[in-house]
N, C-alpha and C positions, 0 to 999 in steps of 0.2 A: 231340461236346459237345452238339449240338442234341438228339439222341435221348436222351442222359443227362438233359438238362434237362427234356424232356417227360415222362420217366418219373417224375422227382421232383415235378413240378408238376401233372401231369394228374389231375383228379378230386379234388384235395385241397380241404378246406374251409379257411376263413380261419384259424382257430386252429391247424390242423395245419401249414399253410404257414408261419405266423409262427413256430411252435415249431421247425420245420426250419431256417428262416433263422437263428434265434438259436443253435441248436445248431451250425450250420456256422460261424457267426462265432466261437463260443467254442472250437471245435476246429480246423477246417481253416484258419481265418484268424486264429488266435490270435496267432501271431508277427508276421505282416506287417501286421495291422490293429490289433488290441487292443494288442499289445506296443509298436508304434511310437506309438500314440496316448498310451498311459500314459507312455512315455519322454518325449514332448514336454511333457506336463503337468508332469512332475517336473523335467525339465531346465530348462525356461523358467519354472517356477513360475507356471503359468497358472491354477491353481485353489487358493484358500485357504479355510480354515474360515470359514463364514458367508456365502460368496459366494451371490448369486442371479443365475444366468446365463441370459440370453436366447439360446437356441439358434436361430439364424436359418436358416430352411428356405426355399430358393428353389424347390425341387421337383426339382432335379437330383440326380445320383447322389452327388455329394460331400456335400452338406448332409444328405441323407437318411441316408447312412451315418454322418455325424457324430452325428446324433441317436441312432442305435442305440448308437454307441460311448459316448456320454455316459450312456445308460441303463445300460450295462454298468459304467462307472466308478462310477455312483451305487449300483449293486447291491453293489459291493465297497468302497465308500468307507470310509476310516478316520477321517474327520471329517465333520461335517455341512455340506452345501451343498444348494442347491435349484436346480431347472431349470424354465424356462418355454420352451415351444416356440412360436416365432412364425413365421408365414409372411405376408409382406407381399404383398398382391395389388395390383400396379401397374396393373391393368386387363386381366387375362388374358381370353382367349376362354373361354366356358363349358367347352369340352372340355379346355382346359389346366388350369383350376381343378379340374375333376372328377378329372383324373389325379393331381393332388397329394393331393386328399382320399382317393382310393382307395388310394394308396400309403401314406398316413399310417395309414389304417385297417388295412391289411394288416400293416404293421410295428409297430403298436401305439404310435404316436406321437400323443399328445393335442395336436394342433396348434391354435393359435388364429390366425385370420386377421385381418389389419389392412387395411382398405380404403383405397386411394389412387387417384389418377388420373394417375399419373406418365407412363404411355404417351401420354395425351392431351397432356400438357404438353411432351413432347419430340418428338412426331411431326413437327412442322413445322420442327424445328431441322435445318439442312442440314449444319452442321459439327460433327462428333464427338458425335452424339446418344447414343452408348453411354457416353461419358465422363460427360456430364451426367446420364444416367439412373442410372449407378452412384453418383454423388455424392448425388443426390436420394434414392435408396434407402437409402444409408448414414445420411443425416440422419433419415429417417423411422424407421429401425430403432432408432437411439439414442433417439429421442423415445418410441416405443412401449415400448421396454425400460424406460426410466426411469419411465414412467407405471405400469408393473407392478412397480415396486420393485426392479428389477435394477440391479446395479452393473457388469455386464459383458455384452457381446454376443460371441457366438462365430460366426465365419465359417468356411466349409469349404474355404479355400485349402490346397492340398497341396504336397508337395515339388516337383513339376514346375512348378506355378505360380510357386514361389519362384525357381527357376533360370531360367525363361523371362523373368520380370520383370527379373532382373539383366541378362541379355543384351539384352533389348529396350531397356533404358535406355541401354546403351552404344552400341548400333547406331543407334537412332533418335532419341535425345535428348541424346547426348553427355554422359551423367552415369553415375556408378557408385553405385548404392544398392540395398539389399536390401528385400525384403518382410518386415517384422519379425514375430516370433511374437506380440508384444503391443505395444499402443500406448495411451497415455493420450489421451482425447479432449480437444481444445482448445476445443470448443464446448459440451460437455455436462459440467459439473463432476461429478467423482466417477465418471465412466464410463470404462470401459476396453474395448478390443477385443482379443480373443484368437483365435489360430489353432491349435487343438489337432491339426489334421491335418498340421501342418508337416513331419513326418518320413515321411508315408505316400506311397508312390509311386502314380501314377495307374493304372499297369498292374494293380496289386493291387486297386484300387477297381473297375476294369472287370471283373477276374476274379470278384470278389464279386458284382457285378451280374449277369453272364452265368451264373455257376454257379447262381444262384437264380432265373433266368428273369425278372428284373425289368426294367421299362421306365420310364424317368424322362424328365422334361422336359430339353431342352437349353436353348436360348434361345427363349422364347415371346413375344418382343415382335413388334410389327407389321412390323419390318424383316426378321425371320428366321422367323416362324412358318410360312410356306409352304415353307420350304426343307427338303429331306429328307436332305441330305448335309452333313457338316461341311465348312466352307471355302467354301460357295457365297455367303456374304455379301460385299457390296462395302464394308461399313463398314471403314475403314482399320485401326482398333484390332483388329478381329477378324482381318483378313487378316495383320496384322503378327505377332500372336501365333501364328497357324497357321504362318507362314513361319519364325518362330523355333523352334517345336516341330519342324518338319521339319529345320531346320538342325542342331539339337542331335542329332536322330536320325541324321543323316548323319555328323556328326563322331564319334558314338559307334561307328560302324562301324570306324574306324581308331584312335580314342582311347577305349578302353573306359571309362576313368575320367573322361571329360569331364564327366559330370553331377555326380559327387561333387566334382570339382575346382571347378566353378562354385559349388557350394554352400559348400564349405570356404573359398573365396576371401573370402567376407564375414567370416570369422572370423580371417583372416590378413592384414589390411590393414596395410602397413608405412608409417606416416605420414611418415617421413623419406625416403621414396622416391616421393612423389607431388608434383606441381607445386602442387596446391591442394586444399583441402577446405572443407566448410561444416559449421558447428555451429549448430543452431537458426537456420538461415537466414543466418548471418553468414559471409561468405567470408574465407578465410585463404590466404596464399601461403607456399610453402616459404622464401621470402626473409626472412620475419619471424624465423625462428630460424637463419638461415644463418650 
């Protein structure tokens, strides 16, 4: 694979590399990436006529691929909608910011940077800084998107994120809930969050990245920017997600359908066989209808 990658990328200029990456996406990865992206968009009604969507780019493999998939969708769209590519800089080191800029230039993504100081704000927080950072990022993204006339923000969460979140909630929080393909914002009127990578497997994203010889950011905050291997972080939420990822992989060795079963379980909740449930924050018991 490495020699094949070097043959494809060695000595190529920017436009040639971009063209090759786009051709591979349309041909080699059409079914697993473009096909599943379009399926999610249609199945969950994520894009409508007249939408102005803020495609949120963190600099990682998932959001960069999402930007390319949106460009493909736009290229073949059957109704008008517009895209704005936003990357929020929470206080990256210069080399991390440069990597995002270089990848955006290579992939032909006209990204607009929004400056914040989130890293400074959460650096001294001892308990769950990653959780606070994520919430602050989300709020800034909604605000930036709304200022640019957008009615939706798109995040790059994929299929594996969905099933890991389901299992993490059960194991660590004692609750059963899914990561929804779309949500209406409760704090920003008229804004909606969509996840068009919802049906795409992480292994296929990694395959696309490695096939094209691309290098993206993982987490570039001050807690993890010096780490070279996944899983070295001591932040609980990072460790729990990695533990859950490994647990699912281990279960899949003896239960091949475990991943699809976790995903499908959110579509097959039998309410008269659960002790309790919540709707809009209000708790209900099975005894109410017994």
